[in-house]
Structure formats: C-alpha cells, structure tokens
N, C-alpha and C positions, 0 to 999 in steps of 0.2 A: 770752513769746509762747507761746500754747497750740499743741498739736500740729497742730490743724486749720488755724490761721493760718499756721504755718510751712509746711505742705504747700501751701497756697494760694499763698503768696509764692514758694516754690521752683518750683512748676509754672509760674506766670506768668513767672518769670525764664527758665526753659528755653525757653519759647515765644518770649520776646523775643530770646534769643540766636539761636535758629533764624531768626527774622525778620530780625535784623540781618545774619546771614550771607547770607541770600537777597537782601537789599537792597544788599549790597556787591558789588564786582567780584572779590572774593577767590575763588580756586579752593580751596574748603574743602568737603569732603564731611562730612555729619554724620548721626548715627543716635542715636535715643533708645530705650532699653530699660530697664525696671525702675528708673526714676528716675536713670539714668546717661546723660548726653549725651557722646558721643564725637565729637570733631572730628578729621578726618584730612586731612593736607596732602599735596600731590603727592609730597613726599619720603618719604612714609609715616610721618612723625612724627605724634604724636597729642597732643591735650589732652583730658583726662577731667574732666568736671564731675559731681559727685554730691552727694547730701544726706547729712548726718550728723545724723539726726533726734535722737539721744540728747543731743547738745549744741546742737541747733538751729543748725547751721552749714552753709554751702555750701562744699564743698571743690573745689579745682582742682589737678590734677596735670599738670605740663608738663615738658618737658626740663630746664628750669632749676630745678625744685623743686616743692614742694607749698605751697599757699596756702589759708588758711582765712578765711571771710567770715561776718560777723554781719549780720543785717538791722537797719538803722537806720530805725525807724518814723518818726522826725521828718523825714527826707529821702526816705523811700520807696526807699532804695537799699541794696545790699549793700556793706559796707565791710570791707577787710582787717582781720583781727584783729590783725595785726602792725604794719601801717603806716597804716591808715585810708584807703588808696587805694580808690576806687570800682571795683566789679567790671568794668564795661565798659571803663574806662580800662586796667585791668590785662590784661583779655583782649585788647584791641587790641595792647598791648605784647608779650604772650606770642605771639600769633598772628603778629605781624610778625617776631619773632625766629625762629620756627619756619619761616615761609614764606620768609624771606630777602627780603622786600619789605614796604613799608608797607601795613598793613591797619588800617582804622578800623572798629570795630564800635560802633554807637550805637543 
C-alpha cells in the first residue's frame, strides 16, 4: 500500500471510530490531534489509536497491552497483526474491559 492510500484508509478509520462512539450509548470522550485518537473513559483510563506510517500499521494502546493492525484490502478492514481479529471487534472488547460494561462499536 502506498503512503497516500495508507493515510486515506487510516483517516477514514478514525472518522468511523468517532462515529461509532457517537452512535453508541457508551460514555466515552474522544479527541483527535496529529493523527492520534484518544478515547477516555469515566474512570479516566484511555485507549490510544495512532498511525505507524513507516510500517503502514494502525496501533492501539490499551490497559491490557499494545495491538498492531494491518489493512486487509480484500475485506476493507484492519486486522490484528498477531491474531487476525478485526479492529472494531477488538476495540469493542477493549472498551468493554476498560469501561466495566458491554460496549459495541461498529
């Protein structure tokens, strides 16, 4: 994937995550600055999502660890480099863990 395509896919994904949060009933605050999306929960824990352009990956940092995602052009989704799990499924799990309640981001 070329740099411009990576940037386009990454930016679209950040917007989709923001929209998913707004469409959910979850009490999650979010802020985007310099290609970093920060999700903050009522207990003040955070999930950080950012681009790693050099390796063309999207990275997620949560209380439970760090996760790396590659864009799968065939499915149009970001998939975990380690497990193959789709990004929004993983974000739902991580957000649920940090919020202490079920959260579904889609």
